N, C-alpha and C positions, 0 to 999 in steps of 0.2 A: 410559851408551852409548845413542846414538840408535837407534831402531828405524825403518827405512825401509820403507814399504809401497808397493806398486805403484800403489795408488789416489792416492798423494800426487803422482804424476807423470803424464806424458802416456801414452796407451795403447800407444805403440809401444815403451816401455821393457820390458825383460825382467828378472825377478828372478834373482839367483844367491845361494843361501843359503850362507854361509860363517861359521864361528866363531860360530854362533848368531844372526848378523845377517842380515837380508835386504838385500843389497846391490843397488841398482838401477844397471844399466849401460845406456848407450845402444846402439843398434844401430850399431856403430862404422863402421862402414864404410858403416858402419853409417851409414844415412843417408849413406853415403860417397860418394866420387867415383868417376866412371868412370876407369879407368886407360888411357886412350888414349896414343898416341905423342906427342901434343902436350903432355903434362903436364911441367911444369918440374921441374928437379932440386933445387929449393929444399928445405931440410930444416927450415924453420920449422914448428913444431907448433902447432895449434890444439886446445884442449880445453875441456870444460865441467866446472865444479866447483861444488859446493854450499858456499857461505859463509854462515854465520849464517842458514840457512834460506832463502837466496836462491841460485838457480842462474844463474851467469854464464859468459861465454866469455872465455877467456885465450888468449894466444899466446906461445910460447917463441921468442926470437930465437936462431937456430942459431949465430950469430956470437958472441954474448955470454953466452948461457944465461939471460938475464933474461926474466922473465914480465911481460907487459903485459896489463892488464885491458881488454877490448874492449867489454864491455857492463856497464851498472850500473843498468839499469831494475828496477822491481819485477817479480816473477813469475819464470818459469823460462825461460832461454835455453839451448837444448840442441842436442846433435848437430851441432856446427859441422863443415863440410866444405868443403875448398878446391875451387874450380873447377879443372879440369885445367890451365888456363893460369896458375893461381895469382894471377889478378887480382881475384878476389872470394871471399868466404866466405858460404856459405848456412847458415842455422841455423833451428831451430824455436822460436817464442816464443809464450807465452800472455799477454804483457803487455797485450794488449787485450781479454782475456776468453777467446777461443778460441785454440787452437794454430794458428798460422799460419806461413807460410814467409816468412823475411826474408833480405835480402842486405845485405852491407856490404863496404867495401874492406879491404885487409889491415891498415890502421891503425885500424879500428873506426869509421871515419867514413862518411858518406853512407848511413846505415841507411835501409832502406825496406822495407815490407810489400809482398810481390809476389803474394800470393793474397788473394781476397776474404774479407771478415770472416765470412761464412757457411760457409766451407769449413773443416773440422776436419782439419788436416794431422797425419799420424802418421809419415810416413817420406818419403824422397825419394832420388833418384840423378841426379847431374849426367850430361850427355851429353858425349861426347868433344869437341864443339865449344865447350864452355863457354857455350853460348847457351841450350840447352833443359834442362829438368829434368823427370824423370818423378816425379810427385807422387802419393803414396798418401794417400787421405783417407777418413775415416769417414763413411759415408752412413746410410741407413736400415737399420741392423743389419748392414751389409756394408761392406767396404772396396773402393774403386775406384781406378783409376789414370788420371790425365790428364797430358797434356804441356803444360808451361808454357813459353812463349817469353819469356825474361827481357828482351828488347828491346822487346816490345809488351805484356807481361803478359797476353797472351791464353792461355787454357787451352782445350785440345781433348781430349775424352774418348778414352781408348785402350781401355778395357774397358766392357762393358755395366753399367748401373746395378744389375742384378739379380745379377751375378756377384761373389762374395766372393774377392778376389785380394790378393796381396802383391807389391810391387815387387821385382824382382831386379836386373837389370843391363842396360846398353846394349851392343850389339856394338861393337867398336873402330871400325867405319866409321860408326856412328851410324844404320845402316839399320834396326835391330831393337831391341826391348826385350823381354827375357825375364822371365817372371814365374810365379808359382805360383798356381794356383786351388785353393781349400781348401774345397770344397763337397761333402764326403762322397764318394759314389761317383763323382762327376765331378771329383774332384781330379786335377790334371795340371800338368806343366811346359809352358808355351807361349811361343812368341815371336810378336811381332806388329810389323808395319811401321807406325810412327806417322804416315807421310805417305801411306800407301796403304790397301789393304784386306786384304792377306794376313795370315792367321793360321795358324800351324803348331803342332800338338800334338806335342811332342818325347817326352813320356813320360806315360802314364796312371798316376799314382802319387801318394801323399801325400808330396810333396817340398817343401823350403823352401830359401830362400837360393840360388837359381840365380846363378852367377857366370861370366862369359865370360872366357876367356883372351885375352891381348892380341893373339895372332896370329889370332884370330877363328875357330879351328878346334874349340875344345872348350868345354864348359860343365860346371861341377862344381856339384853340389847335395847337400843333406842329405836322406836318406830313412830313415823309421823302418822297422826290420826286424821279423820275427815275435816277437823277444824283447822288443821295446819300446825297445831302444836304437837309436842312429842310425848309419847308414853314410855314408861319403863316396863319392859315385857320380860318375863322369865319363862323359859321352857326347859325340859329336861334334855339330857344329852342326845336324845333320839328325835327331838323336835316335837315331843308330845307334852301334854299337860300344860298348855299355855295359860298364863295368867298375867294380867296387867296389874302391876304392884304399886305404880305411882303415875300421875299425870302432871303435865305442865313442866316437865324437866327441860333442861338445856340439852338438846340433842347434839350439839357440837362438842361439848365437854364430856370426856369419858367418865363413867361411873366406875366404882371399884367395890369388890366383894370383901367383906370381912374375912380374916383367916379362917374363922369357924364356919363360914357359909351361911350364917344366920341372918346377916344384915347386909344391905347394899347402901353405900354412901353415894350421893349424887348432888348435882347442882339444879336448883329450880328457881323460878321467878323471872322477872324481867332482866334485860341486859344491864340496866343501870342499877338494879337492886337485887342482884342474884345472891341467893342464900344457899347454905349447905344443909341437906337433910339426910336422915337415915330411915330406912324402911325395912321391915322384915321380909324374908324371902317370900312369905305368903301374903304380902301386902298389908300386914298388920303392924301395929306399933310404930306408925309414922311419927317422926320427931324432928323438929327444926333445931339445928345446932348453932347457927349464927343468926343474928338479928341486928341490922344496921342499915345505913342508907347508902352503902357503897356495894360494889361488885366483889363477890368472893368466888373463887375458882379452884379447879384442880385438886379436889380432895383425894388423898391416898392413905390407906390404912398403913400403920406401921406393922411389920411382920408379927409382933407380938400380939396385935390386936387390941392393945390398950389405948392407942392414940391415933390421931389423924393428922396428917400434914395438909396444909392448903395455902393458897394465895389470897391476899385481901388487899383491896385498893384503899387502904386506910387513910392515906394522905395525898391521893392523886396519882400515886405510882405503887404498883403491886410489890408487897413484901411476902416473905415466908413466915408462916405461923404454924404452931401445933396446938392441939387441944386433946382432951381426954375424949373417949368415945361417946360420952354424953354431952359433949359441947362445953364442959367446964375446964378450968385451968388453962385458959388460952394464953399462949406465950409467943411473943414476937421474936423470931429467930434472926431476922435481918433488919437493919435500920438504914439501908442505903436509899439515896434520893434517886438512884437510877432504876430502870425498869426491869424487874425480875420477870422472866418469861416462862420458866418452868422449873419444877423441882422433883426430886426422887429420894427416897430413903429405903 
């Protein structure tokens, strides 16, 4: 049995220990796309999988169920994410030495590196307009966020080079980027206007994974509580009306808003037996969607809101599954013996 170590992959990956194996999962959404109203209803899935020691990107055709290999280069091609208009796929690759951001079309053609060779990319988020990308990069001991224009390949800094930050999400109108600062006593959830000068501190806290609801009114993030576990916290776009809607969540795995903004899907439970849950924005109607003795991870709503994509370690190696929003009609979408790391649709 292969043992996977975090040092074998890029720094944005997070380990989940299950069945004695350190399983490395991408930040699914990780590096995920912004869920703006412009996003297509296509159900084609892109995912990264480790095959014979090499990590590549594949696509599942929703009409046929067939998998098409989109990348074949040496090195690791990770965290594929659709642009909201479904016209391009962004992914991180270290094929040229350092981890860089790449783009390709849905057929895997027209691949090009869009960040400079000296930039060590660890995470990213598409903007709702499918033109800009918020890029999280490793600098001098800290991570910074810059905004990449994919039409010109120009990058403009969003955060100060001395501030250690993690990219969160775009507002649905593309006017703001929300992120978490992780610098000890100065830890906070903030939002900043990428085309202006305004910066607003929403919460002074050790929070992670801030995600914006599609109606633009709410932000959900993970926060460590006094017992050392994580709560799922919802605030409004101005940082007011805070409420804890769920406890005991996995703070490393990003949650995801339903397109209608009424529910949030997240991972809870122990590392060896992580399950998928949904809860209402107001903390009501908590429901467990999966129930098994293995780890489930990376839940993502389909843009139509009718189904959820997720990973499950059903046979010792993660595969891609889908299910209805109530947890029924679970369908296995991949049957590979290799390790699936992340997925997006």
